[in-house]
TILOKE-836904 format. One line per field, with one value per residue: residue number from 1; residue in three letters; x, y, z of N, C-alpha, C in turn. Coordinates in steps of 0.1 Angstrom, whole numbers, plus 5000, padded with zeros to 4 digits. Layout:
num <- [NUM;...]
residu <- [ALA;...]
nu <- [X;...]
nv <- [Y;...]
nw <- [Z;...]
cau <- [X;...]
cav <- [Y;...]
caw <- [Z;...]
cu <- [X;...]
cv <- [Y;...]
cw <- [Z;...]
***
This chain:
num <- [1;2;3;4;5;6;7;8;9;10;11;12;13;14;15;16;17;18;19;20;21;22;23;24;25;26;27;28;29;30;31;32;33;34;35;36;37;38;39;40;41;42;43;44;45;46;47;48;49;50;51;52;53;54;55;56;57;58;59;60;61;62;63;64;65;66;67;68;69;70;71;72;73;74;75;76;77;78;79;80;81;82;83;84;85;86;87;88;89;90;91;92;93;94;95;96;97;98;99;100;101;102;103;104;105;106;107;108;109;110;111;112;113;114;115;116;117;118;119;120;121;122;123;124;125;126;127;128;129;130;131;132;133;134;135;136;137;138;139;140;141;142;143;144;145;146;147;148;149;150;151;152;153;154;155;156;157;158;159;160;161;162;163;164;165;166;167;168;169;170;171;172;173;174;175;176;177;178;179;180;181;182;183;184;185;186;187;188;189;190;191;192;193;194;195;196;197;198;199;200;201;202;203;204;205;206;207;208;209;210;211;212;213;214;215;216;217;218;219;220;221;222;223;224;225;226;227;228;229;230;231;232;233;234;235;236;237;238;239;240;241;242;243;244;245;246;247;248;249;250;251;252;253;254;255;256;257;258;259;260;261;262;263;264;265;266;267;268;269;270;271;272;273;274;275;276;277;278;279;280;281;282;283;284;285;286;287;288;289;290;291;292;293;294;295;296;297;298;299;300;301;302;303;304;305;306;307;308;309;310;311;312;313;314;315;316;317;318;319;320;321;322;323;324;325;326;327;328;329;330]
residu <- [UNK;UNK;UNK;UNK;UNK;UNK;UNK;UNK;UNK;UNK;UNK;UNK;UNK;UNK;UNK;UNK;UNK;UNK;UNK;UNK;UNK;UNK;UNK;UNK;UNK;UNK;UNK;UNK;UNK;UNK;UNK;UNK;UNK;UNK;UNK;UNK;UNK;UNK;UNK;UNK;UNK;UNK;UNK;UNK;UNK;UNK;UNK;UNK;UNK;UNK;UNK;UNK;UNK;UNK;UNK;UNK;UNK;UNK;UNK;UNK;UNK;UNK;UNK;UNK;UNK;UNK;UNK;UNK;UNK;UNK;UNK;UNK;UNK;UNK;UNK;UNK;UNK;UNK;UNK;UNK;UNK;UNK;UNK;UNK;UNK;UNK;UNK;UNK;UNK;UNK;UNK;UNK;UNK;UNK;UNK;UNK;UNK;UNK;UNK;UNK;UNK;UNK;UNK;UNK;UNK;UNK;UNK;UNK;UNK;UNK;UNK;UNK;UNK;UNK;UNK;UNK;UNK;UNK;UNK;UNK;UNK;UNK;UNK;UNK;UNK;UNK;UNK;UNK;UNK;UNK;UNK;UNK;UNK;UNK;UNK;UNK;UNK;UNK;UNK;UNK;UNK;UNK;UNK;UNK;UNK;UNK;UNK;UNK;UNK;UNK;UNK;UNK;UNK;UNK;UNK;UNK;UNK;UNK;UNK;UNK;UNK;UNK;UNK;UNK;UNK;UNK;UNK;UNK;UNK;UNK;UNK;UNK;UNK;UNK;UNK;UNK;UNK;UNK;UNK;UNK;UNK;UNK;UNK;UNK;UNK;UNK;UNK;UNK;UNK;UNK;UNK;UNK;UNK;UNK;UNK;UNK;UNK;UNK;UNK;UNK;UNK;UNK;UNK;UNK;UNK;UNK;UNK;UNK;UNK;UNK;UNK;UNK;UNK;UNK;UNK;UNK;UNK;UNK;UNK;UNK;UNK;UNK;UNK;UNK;UNK;UNK;UNK;UNK;UNK;UNK;UNK;UNK;UNK;UNK;UNK;UNK;UNK;UNK;UNK;UNK;UNK;UNK;UNK;UNK;UNK;UNK;UNK;UNK;UNK;UNK;UNK;UNK;UNK;UNK;UNK;UNK;UNK;UNK;UNK;UNK;UNK;UNK;UNK;UNK;UNK;UNK;UNK;UNK;UNK;UNK;UNK;UNK;UNK;UNK;UNK;UNK;UNK;UNK;UNK;UNK;UNK;UNK;UNK;UNK;UNK;UNK;UNK;UNK;UNK;UNK;UNK;UNK;UNK;UNK;UNK;UNK;UNK;UNK;UNK;UNK;UNK;UNK;UNK;UNK;UNK;UNK;UNK;UNK;UNK;UNK;UNK;UNK;UNK;UNK;UNK;UNK;UNK;UNK;UNK;UNK;UNK;UNK;UNK;UNK;UNK;UNK;UNK;UNK;UNK;UNK]
nu <- [9163;9177;9177;9201;9199;9197;9218;9225;9253;9262;9251;9263;9291;9288;9280;9302;9321;9310;9316;9343;9360;9382;9381;9363;9393;9407;9422;9430;9418;9395;9379;9391;9388;9399;9408;9427;9448;9433;9425;9400;9386;9363;9332;9330;9313;9278;9245;9227;9217;9239;9239;9226;9242;9267;9272;9274;9298;9316;9314;9324;9351;9358;9358;9335;9307;9273;9256;9270;9269;9242;9237;9229;9223;9236;9240;9218;9197;9202;9200;9173;9161;9170;9156;9129;9129;9135;9112;9092;9101;9097;9069;9057;9050;9073;9077;9070;9087;9112;9108;9107;9133;9148;9138;9146;9174;9178;9170;9189;9213;9207;9206;9232;9247;9236;9246;9273;9272;9265;9288;9307;9297;9300;9328;9337;9329;9346;9370;9367;9365;9390;9407;9401;9409;9427;9414;9390;9357;9353;9338;9333;9327;9320;9300;9312;9317;9336;9359;9358;9368;9344;9327;9314;9316;9301;9303;9281;9276;9262;9277;9298;9294;9305;9330;9325;9324;9334;9315;9293;9258;9244;9245;9258;9251;9254;9230;9200;9182;9179;9177;9162;9137;9148;9177;9207;9241;9270;9304;9333;9349;9334;9306;9290;9273;9242;9210;9183;9164;9156;9163;9152;9169;9193;9203;9211;9197;9196;9218;9236;9262;9295;9313;9331;9355;9350;9358;9352;9338;9340;9324;9290;9269;9240;9233;9228;9223;9227;9201;9200;9219;9238;9245;9274;9271;9262;9255;9228;9197;9182;9153;9148;9165;9170;9170;9182;9177;9159;9158;9153;9169;9185;9191;9171;9173;9199;9231;9241;9264;9276;9300;9324;9308;9285;9250;9219;9187;9151;9132;9124;9116;9102;9089;9086;9088;9121;9135;9154;9142;9138;9165;9195;9225;9262;9266;9276;9298;9310;9324;9309;9301;9302;9280;9275;9255;9269;9276;9273;9251;9256;9257;9272;9262;9267;9263;9268;9269;9269;9274;9268;9272;9246;9239;9214;9195;9204;9219;9227;9221;9231;9228;9247;9244;9257;9263;9289;9313;9333;9356;9357;9344;9309]
nv <- [3979;3950;3915;3889;3857;3820;3805;3788;3768;3772;3798;3813;3812;3824;3850;3859;3860;3881;3902;3905;3883;3856;3823;3792;3777;3745;3717;3713;3704;3719;3741;3772;3808;3839;3873;3900;3904;3887;3855;3832;3805;3782;3762;3728;3718;3712;3697;3710;3743;3771;3781;3810;3818;3806;3817;3844;3844;3836;3859;3879;3870;3874;3901;3914;3934;3932;3948;3952;3925;3921;3940;3966;4001;4018;4046;4059;4048;4057;4084;4086;4078;4099;4121;4114;4115;4142;4154;4145;4157;4184;4184;4179;4186;4202;4188;4162;4157;4157;4134;4115;4117;4108;4082;4072;4074;4055;4031;4031;4027;4002;3987;3990;3979;3954;3943;3943;3925;3902;3898;3894;3870;3853;3855;3846;3819;3809;3813;3795;3770;3769;3770;3746;3726;3705;3692;3680;3667;3690;3716;3743;3770;3765;3779;3803;3837;3853;3879;3899;3921;3948;3936;3905;3869;3836;3801;3774;3740;3709;3697;3678;3682;3670;3644;3615;3585;3550;3532;3547;3551;3573;3605;3638;3669;3702;3709;3691;3698;3697;3671;3638;3619;3594;3576;3577;3587;3606;3610;3625;3600;3580;3561;3545;3550;3547;3558;3556;3574;3608;3632;3662;3694;3685;3658;3626;3593;3558;3545;3519;3499;3485;3514;3537;3560;3595;3629;3659;3687;3676;3675;3667;3650;3643;3610;3581;3547;3529;3511;3496;3488;3510;3515;3520;3526;3549;3585;3590;3603;3593;3576;3569;3566;3542;3539;3530;3544;3572;3600;3626;3645;3657;3685;3690;3707;3710;3696;3662;3636;3604;3582;3594;3607;3632;3640;3654;3658;3660;3655;3639;3609;3605;3586;3551;3530;3545;3570;3588;3609;3613;3620;3637;3625;3625;3652;3686;3681;3658;3625;3596;3566;3532;3522;3503;3483;3487;3513;3548;3577;3611;3645;3676;3703;3737;3766;3799;3828;3863;3894;3928;3957;3979;4012;4022;4002;3980;3948;3939;3911;3885;3855;3828;3797;3766;3734;3714;3691;3662;3665;3689;3722;3731]
nw <- [2173;2159;2167;2174;2159;2156;2132;2101;2091;2065;2059;2079;2071;2046;2054;2068;2047;2033;2051;2047;2053;2044;2031;2039;2054;2053;2071;2097;2130;2131;2107;2094;2091;2076;2081;2074;2102;2117;2127;2126;2142;2132;2137;2126;2096;2099;2104;2121;2134;2142;2175;2194;2216;2211;2186;2194;2208;2187;2170;2187;2189;2163;2161;2153;2154;2168;2153;2129;2120;2116;2098;2103;2104;2127;2133;2121;2135;2161;2157;2150;2174;2191;2179;2184;2212;2216;2205;2223;2247;2241;2239;2263;2297;2320;2343;2337;2316;2330;2345;2325;2315;2337;2339;2314;2317;2337;2324;2304;2319;2329;2305;2296;2317;2318;2294;2301;2323;2309;2293;2313;2324;2302;2298;2323;2321;2300;2313;2335;2321;2309;2331;2343;2326;2329;2348;2342;2347;2364;2364;2379;2402;2427;2441;2447;2442;2417;2411;2381;2357;2357;2374;2388;2386;2387;2383;2379;2387;2397;2427;2449;2484;2505;2512;2492;2503;2499;2510;2514;2514;2508;2492;2494;2479;2465;2454;2444;2425;2397;2390;2382;2402;2406;2394;2374;2380;2370;2379;2371;2353;2362;2358;2372;2393;2407;2420;2443;2453;2463;2488;2492;2499;2490;2489;2476;2478;2486;2473;2458;2474;2475;2461;2440;2455;2459;2459;2479;2462;2437;2405;2397;2375;2354;2341;2320;2311;2280;2265;2243;2213;2192;2159;2139;2113;2098;2097;2100;2111;2143;2153;2179;2211;2232;2267;2301;2325;2339;2318;2327;2339;2318;2297;2272;2251;2244;2233;2241;2251;2240;2247;2225;2208;2198;2203;2194;2205;2199;2218;2250;2268;2298;2313;2318;2289;2291;2270;2245;2219;2183;2172;2163;2149;2151;2158;2157;2142;2153;2152;2139;2157;2170;2196;2224;2248;2271;2271;2280;2283;2288;2301;2304;2319;2321;2340;2339;2357;2355;2372;2378;2398;2403;2409;2410;2411;2427;2420;2386;2367;2344;2325;2312;2295;2288;2271;2278;2266;2275;2261;2245;2243;2238]
cau <- [9175;9174;9183;9207;9191;9205;9222;9231;9267;9264;9248;9274;9303;9285;9280;9316;9327;9304;9322;9357;9368;9385;9380;9371;9405;9406;9435;9432;9406;9383;9382;9395;9385;9409;9407;9439;9455;9424;9422;9388;9384;9348;9329;9329;9300;9269;9232;9220;9221;9248;9230;9229;9253;9280;9274;9279;9313;9324;9314;9333;9364;9361;9357;9323;9296;9260;9250;9276;9264;9228;9237;9221;9229;9234;9239;9204;9189;9204;9194;9158;9158;9172;9146;9117;9131;9134;9098;9085;9104;9090;9055;9053;9053;9087;9078;9069;9100;9122;9105;9111;9148;9152;9135;9155;9187;9177;9169;9202;9222;9203;9210;9247;9253;9232;9256;9285;9270;9266;9302;9314;9293;9307;9343;9339;9327;9358;9380;9366;9368;9405;9413;9398;9412;9434;9406;9377;9348;9349;9336;9325;9334;9316;9292;9320;9317;9350;9359;9362;9364;9336;9317;9318;9309;9302;9299;9275;9272;9260;9290;9299;9298;9313;9335;9316;9332;9330;9304;9282;9246;9238;9255;9253;9256;9249;9216;9195;9170;9178;9178;9150;9135;9157;9184;9221;9249;9284;9314;9345;9347;9326;9292;9284;9265;9227;9203;9168;9156;9162;9158;9155;9173;9208;9208;9207;9196;9195;9229;9243;9276;9305;9315;9344;9356;9350;9362;9345;9339;9338;9311;9281;9261;9231;9237;9219;9229;9220;9193;9202;9231;9237;9254;9283;9270;9261;9251;9214;9189;9176;9139;9148;9177;9164;9180;9177;9173;9151;9167;9147;9180;9191;9185;9169;9176;9213;9236;9247;9274;9277;9314;9329;9299;9274;9237;9209;9173;9140;9123;9128;9104;9106;9082;9090;9103;9128;9142;9155;9134;9141;9179;9206;9238;9274;9263;9287;9310;9316;9325;9300;9308;9293;9278;9269;9247;9278;9278;9265;9249;9257;9256;9278;9256;9274;9255;9276;9261;9277;9266;9274;9265;9239;9236;9200;9186;9213;9227;9222;9227;9229;9232;9251;9243;9261;9266;9303;9316;9346;9368;9357;9332;9299]
cav <- [3972;3936;3905;3877;3844;3809;3806;3776;3768;3778;3812;3818;3814;3834;3863;3862;3865;3895;3911;3906;3872;3846;3809;3786;3769;3732;3711;3710;3698;3728;3750;3786;3819;3849;3887;3907;3897;3879;3841;3827;3791;3780;3748;3719;3719;3702;3700;3720;3757;3776;3788;3824;3819;3802;3828;3856;3842;3837;3873;3886;3866;3879;3916;3919;3938;3927;3957;3948;3912;3922;3950;3977;4014;4023;4060;4062;4044;4066;4097;4085;4078;4112;4129;4111;4120;4157;4158;4142;4166;4197;4183;4175;4195;4201;4178;4149;4156;4153;4120;4106;4117;4100;4068;4069;4071;4042;4021;4031;4021;3988;3980;3989;3970;3941;3938;3940;3913;3891;3896;3888;3856;3846;3855;3837;3806;3805;3812;3783;3759;3769;3767;3732;3718;3693;3686;3678;3678;3698;3730;3750;3778;3760;3789;3815;3848;3857;3893;3900;3934;3957;3928;3892;3858;3823;3790;3764;3727;3702;3692;3672;3691;3662;3633;3603;3573;3538;3525;3556;3549;3586;3615;3651;3678;3715;3709;3680;3704;3694;3656;3631;3613;3582;3576;3574;3599;3604;3618;3622;3589;3570;3561;3533;3554;3548;3562;3552;3585;3621;3639;3676;3698;3682;3644;3614;3582;3545;3542;3506;3499;3496;3522;3544;3572;3607;3640;3672;3696;3669;3678;3656;3652;3632;3600;3570;3536;3525;3499;3490;3492;3520;3511;3531;3526;3562;3596;3592;3606;3581;3578;3568;3560;3536;3540;3523;3553;3584;3611;3639;3655;3662;3696;3684;3718;3711;3683;3653;3628;3590;3580;3606;3612;3641;3639;3665;3652;3669;3653;3628;3603;3604;3575;3539;3529;3557;3571;3601;3608;3622;3625;3639;3620;3632;3666;3695;3675;3647;3613;3585;3555;3522;3523;3491;3485;3491;3528;3557;3590;3621;3659;3685;3716;3747;3778;3810;3840;3875;3904;3942;3965;3990;4021;4026;3990;3969;3941;3935;3898;3878;3841;3820;3783;3757;3720;3711;3677;3659;3668;3702;3730;3732]
caw <- [2171;2157;2176;2168;2158;2151;2117;2095;2089;2052;2060;2087;2063;2036;2060;2071;2035;2030;2060;2044;2057;2034;2036;2050;2051;2060;2074;2111;2136;2127;2096;2098;2082;2080;2077;2079;2112;2125;2123;2133;2142;2131;2138;2114;2090;2105;2100;2130;2134;2153;2185;2197;2225;2203;2175;2200;2211;2175;2165;2195;2185;2149;2161;2145;2163;2164;2143;2116;2116;2112;2087;2108;2105;2141;2135;2118;2146;2172;2153;2151;2189;2196;2174;2191;2226;2216;2203;2235;2257;2238;2239;2276;2308;2325;2354;2330;2309;2339;2349;2314;2314;2348;2336;2303;2323;2344;2314;2298;2328;2330;2293;2295;2327;2314;2285;2309;2330;2300;2289;2324;2325;2291;2301;2334;2316;2294;2323;2342;2312;2307;2344;2347;2314;2334;2359;2336;2343;2375;2359;2389;2412;2440;2448;2450;2432;2414;2405;2367;2352;2365;2381;2393;2380;2393;2373;2387;2384;2410;2431;2462;2495;2514;2505;2489;2506;2491;2516;2517;2506;2505;2486;2496;2469;2467;2450;2436;2419;2383;2388;2384;2415;2407;2382;2374;2380;2367;2386;2363;2344;2369;2355;2379;2405;2406;2432;2443;2457;2466;2499;2488;2486;2487;2492;2469;2487;2480;2464;2461;2478;2475;2449;2440;2463;2452;2468;2480;2451;2424;2399;2396;2363;2351;2332;2318;2303;2268;2266;2230;2206;2182;2149;2134;2098;2091;2106;2098;2124;2150;2158;2194;2218;2244;2279;2313;2336;2336;2313;2330;2342;2307;2291;2258;2241;2243;2230;2251;2245;2243;2243;2220;2197;2203;2198;2198;2203;2200;2230;2259;2274;2312;2319;2312;2287;2289;2257;2238;2206;2171;2175;2152;2152;2146;2160;2158;2135;2160;2144;2142;2163;2175;2210;2229;2260;2282;2269;2288;2278;2299;2297;2314;2317;2329;2341;2343;2360;2357;2378;2379;2408;2398;2420;2409;2415;2432;2410;2373;2364;2332;2326;2300;2298;2277;2273;2275;2267;2282;2252;2240;2247;2228]
cu <- [9172;9181;9190;9198;9200;9207;9228;9245;9270;9262;9258;9286;9300;9286;9294;9323;9323;9311;9337;9365;9370;9384;9367;9383;9405;9421;9437;9419;9393;9388;9385;9391;9394;9405;9418;9446;9446;9423;9411;9386;9368;9345;9329;9314;9291;9255;9225;9225;9231;9239;9235;9241;9267;9283;9279;9294;9321;9325;9324;9348;9368;9361;9346;9312;9283;9254;9256;9271;9250;9226;9229;9229;9226;9233;9224;9195;9190;9198;9179;9154;9159;9161;9133;9118;9129;9119;9090;9088;9098;9075;9049;9056;9067;9087;9078;9082;9111;9120;9110;9126;9153;9150;9144;9169;9188;9178;9183;9213;9219;9208;9225;9253;9248;9241;9269;9284;9271;9280;9310;9310;9300;9322;9346;9338;9340;9369;9379;9369;9384;9412;9412;9401;9419;9426;9392;9370;9344;9348;9327;9333;9329;9308;9299;9319;9332;9350;9365;9358;9356;9326;9323;9310;9310;9297;9293;9273;9268;9274;9289;9302;9305;9319;9324;9324;9326;9318;9293;9270;9238;9249;9249;9260;9250;9234;9212;9184;9168;9178;9164;9149;9144;9164;9199;9229;9263;9293;9327;9342;9339;9312;9284;9274;9250;9222;9188;9159;9163;9155;9161;9160;9187;9212;9202;9207;9195;9206;9236;9257;9282;9306;9328;9343;9357;9351;9352;9348;9339;9324;9303;9271;9251;9237;9226;9225;9220;9213;9194;9214;9228;9248;9263;9282;9270;9257;9236;9207;9184;9162;9140;9161;9171;9174;9173;9171;9167;9160;9162;9157;9187;9184;9184;9172;9191;9219;9241;9257;9272;9291;9319;9320;9288;9261;9228;9195;9162;9132;9129;9115;9109;9097;9087;9082;9109;9135;9144;9148;9139;9155;9188;9219;9250;9273;9276;9300;9317;9315;9315;9308;9297;9292;9270;9261;9256;9281;9269;9263;9250;9258;9262;9272;9262;9266;9264;9268;9271;9268;9275;9266;9259;9234;9221;9191;9194;9220;9220;9229;9222;9234;9236;9251;9247;9262;9281;9306;9330;9358;9368;9344;9323;9289]
cv <- [3957;3927;3894;3865;3833;3810;3793;3779;3776;3793;3819;3821;3824;3848;3868;3867;3879;3905;3911;3894;3863;3833;3803;3778;3757;3727;3708;3703;3706;3737;3764;3796;3831;3862;3895;3899;3887;3865;3835;3812;3789;3765;3741;3720;3708;3707;3711;3734;3760;3785;3802;3826;3816;3813;3841;3855;3843;3851;3881;3883;3872;3894;3922;3922;3932;3935;3954;3935;3913;3932;3962;3990;4020;4038;4065;4059;4053;4080;4097;4085;4092;4122;4127;4116;4135;4161;4156;4153;4180;4196;4180;4186;4192;4189;4164;4147;4151;4138;4111;4106;4107;4085;4063;4066;4058;4030;4020;4024;4006;3981;3979;3979;3956;3935;3935;3927;3901;3888;3890;3874;3848;3845;3845;3822;3801;3804;3799;3770;3758;3765;3752;3722;3705;3687;3684;3667;3687;3713;3737;3759;3776;3771;3802;3824;3852;3871;3892;3913;3943;3949;3915;3881;3846;3813;3779;3751;3721;3696;3687;3682;3684;3651;3622;3591;3560;3530;3535;3553;3562;3595;3629;3661;3692;3717;3697;3685;3699;3679;3649;3624;3601;3581;3572;3587;3595;3614;3615;3611;3578;3571;3551;3537;3555;3552;3559;3563;3598;3626;3654;3684;3694;3668;3634;3602;3569;3541;3529;3508;3486;3503;3529;3556;3584;3619;3652;3681;3689;3671;3665;3659;3640;3622;3589;3560;3532;3512;3490;3495;3502;3517;3523;3532;3539;3572;3599;3595;3593;3585;3578;3562;3555;3536;3533;3532;3566;3595;3625;3650;3661;3674;3693;3695;3718;3697;3675;3644;3613;3586;3594;3612;3621;3639;3651;3659;3662;3667;3641;3622;3599;3594;3562;3535;3542;3558;3586;3599;3618;3628;3626;3633;3629;3647;3674;3689;3664;3634;3602;3573;3545;3523;3511;3494;3487;3506;3536;3571;3599;3635;3668;3699;3726;3760;3789;3822;3852;3886;3917;3950;3977;3999;4025;4014;3978;3962;3938;3921;3893;3864;3835;3806;3775;3743;3718;3696;3674;3661;3682;3709;3731;3742]
cw <- [2170;2167;2169;2168;2153;2136;2113;2093;2075;2052;2069;2079;2052;2042;2063;2059;2031;2039;2058;2048;2044;2039;2033;2045;2059;2062;2088;2116;2132;2116;2102;2087;2086;2074;2083;2089;2120;2119;2132;2131;2142;2133;2125;2109;2095;2101;2108;2129;2145;2162;2188;2206;2218;2193;2182;2203;2198;2169;2174;2191;2171;2149;2153;2155;2159;2153;2129;2111;2110;2101;2090;2107;2118;2142;2131;2129;2158;2169;2154;2166;2195;2192;2182;2205;2226;2214;2216;2245;2254;2240;2253;2286;2313;2335;2347;2322;2318;2343;2337;2312;2325;2344;2324;2308;2330;2334;2307;2306;2328;2317;2292;2305;2324;2304;2292;2316;2321;2296;2300;2326;2315;2294;2312;2330;2309;2303;2331;2334;2311;2320;2348;2336;2319;2345;2355;2344;2355;2372;2369;2397;2426;2448;2451;2438;2430;2407;2390;2362;2361;2373;2387;2385;2389;2383;2382;2380;2398;2414;2446;2473;2506;2506;2503;2491;2500;2497;2520;2508;2503;2500;2488;2486;2473;2464;2441;2427;2405;2379;2389;2398;2417;2394;2383;2373;2375;2374;2379;2353;2350;2366;2362;2390;2401;2420;2432;2447;2460;2479;2497;2501;2482;2488;2482;2479;2479;2470;2468;2465;2476;2461;2450;2450;2455;2463;2468;2468;2437;2418;2397;2385;2361;2341;2330;2309;2291;2270;2253;2223;2196;2172;2144;2119;2092;2102;2105;2112;2129;2155;2173;2198;2231;2255;2291;2323;2330;2331;2317;2334;2331;2301;2276;2247;2238;2240;2242;2244;2249;2238;2238;2209;2204;2196;2203;2195;2205;2213;2238;2265;2288;2320;2312;2299;2284;2276;2254;2224;2196;2173;2163;2157;2147;2147;2162;2152;2142;2150;2148;2148;2168;2190;2215;2242;2272;2281;2277;2281;2290;2293;2308;2311;2327;2329;2347;2345;2362;2363;2379;2389;2401;2409;2421;2414;2418;2420;2397;2370;2350;2332;2312;2303;2286;2281;2269;2276;2274;2273;2247;2244;2235;2233]
***
């Protein structure tokens, strides 16, 4: 069975048309494609590919199976597998055949429940985004597993485990694992928090005071301040974006935002001078804008884990990880 792979916007639209969709139709924030009673909202045209996770969600919304998308004949594949299994069973001793059947059943359960766990992780992610739409960007279930369908999910970000008072020089969170040894943080719209060190596994230290008050369970994300201005002249790629603080807390495989514009870079320099390198502007259809040295880069990484209880080997878990901006999901 083939696997999904990233696809360009043009090829995505072409394949949808092959599968009976009309469009794209423009006129709103995002274009749409239609097939019978299904209206599918698709991303704006952009240079980068549509990633596997985003593609999976779009296909689910369109009612298209992975096999349909890939053009595979699932019945032929199943028949071939059945024939091979039959030949093996006739050619082996009864004891070995029983062992293979048991192993095959185990694998089948694992595959089925693995897909269930993935769907639960994906559904839990959308549930959390919708639930917190008025409380952006506190996208977290704070370590709590929530029941959904046949399993459970939890959505993780770093978050405050105690109030962060205006004269606190330290900050306690659930985990500092994904942050650099020193840098800048953002909580909500507050980008002013810098720290000089970390005491693993949960404490930022050396924070200048005073600062704003923040509450328990507020999400904490990496940030860095621009070291130079970015012109709004065009959407041409940038060789580098120079920044003041270490960007090591950013997942360089995913987009980040500066003001309301998204960027996707190929690499990051985590020793001085700090910078993002080889960056695409106007990513995912965002509008170009001027950014001065008072602007900040940040990234909201959400990790959703789905799990299903497996009577053969305890829990089966799958993970969905995305970068969500303060305005919309990506």
